[in-house]
C-alpha positions in Angstrom: 46.4 31.8 2.2 42.7 32.4 2.1 41.0 35.5 3.4 38.2 35.5 5.9 35.8 36.5 3.1 36.8 33.4 1.1 36.5 31.2 4.2 32.9 32.5 4.8 32.0 31.9 1.2 33.4 28.3 1.4 31.5 27.7 4.6 28.2 29.1 3.1 28.7 27.0 0.0 29.1 23.8 2.1 26.0 24.7 4.1 24.0 25.2 0.9 25.3 21.9 -0.6 24.4 20.0 2.7 20.9 21.5 2.7 20.4 20.7 -1.0 21.5 17.1 -0.4 19.1 16.8 2.6 16.2 18.1 0.4 17.1 15.7 -2.4 17.1 12.8 0.1 13.8 13.9 1.6 12.3 14.2 -1.9 13.5 10.8 -2.9 12.0 9.2 0.2 8.7 11.0 -0.4 8.7 9.8 -4.0 9.4 6.2 -3.0 6.7 6.3 -0.3 4.1 7.6 -2.8 5.1 5.0 -5.4 4.8 2.1 -2.9 1.5 3.5 -1.6 0.0 3.6 -5.1 1.2 0.0 -5.7 -0.3 -1.2 -2.4 -3.6 0.5 -3.3 -3.7 -1.1 -6.7 -3.1 -4.5 -5.1 -5.8 -4.0 -2.6 -8.3 -2.8 -5.2 -7.5 -5.8 -7.5 -7.9 -8.2 -4.6 -11.3 -6.8 -3.6 -12.4 -6.6 -7.3 -11.4 -10.2 -7.9 -13.2 -11.4 -4.8 -16.3 -9.5 -5.8 -16.2 -10.9 -9.3 -15.6 -14.5 -8.4 -17.9 -14.6 -5.4 -20.9 -13.0 -7.1 -20.6 -14.7 -10.5 -23.8 -16.8 -10.0 -27.1 -15.0 -10.7 -29.3 -17.4 -8.7 -29.8 -16.7 -5.1 -28.5 -19.1 -2.6 -31.1 -21.6 -1.5 -31.5 -22.3 2.2 -30.5 -25.8 3.1 -33.2 -27.9 4.8 -32.7 -31.1 6.6 -35.5 -33.6 7.1 -35.4 -36.1 9.9 -36.7 -39.5 8.9 -37.8 -41.6 11.8 -37.5 -45.3 11.3 -39.2 -47.6 13.6 -37.0 -50.0 15.5 -38.0 -53.2 17.0 -36.6 -54.2 20.3 
């Protein structure tokens, strides 16, 4: 038969354990979120960097395209 003091101690211990579990779950979620954010940032940076490297690899400027219209005489 437990005393009221022991019942209070048990209830407080259960509350502390529940709070600790909630904090651990929150910390794990935060850690996962930060990890995936870093991975996403690295992927975006690599994508932008690769596009910049492959699209600006030629040193010569782009020449404007010109079209000339040649008229040929036609006989009716």
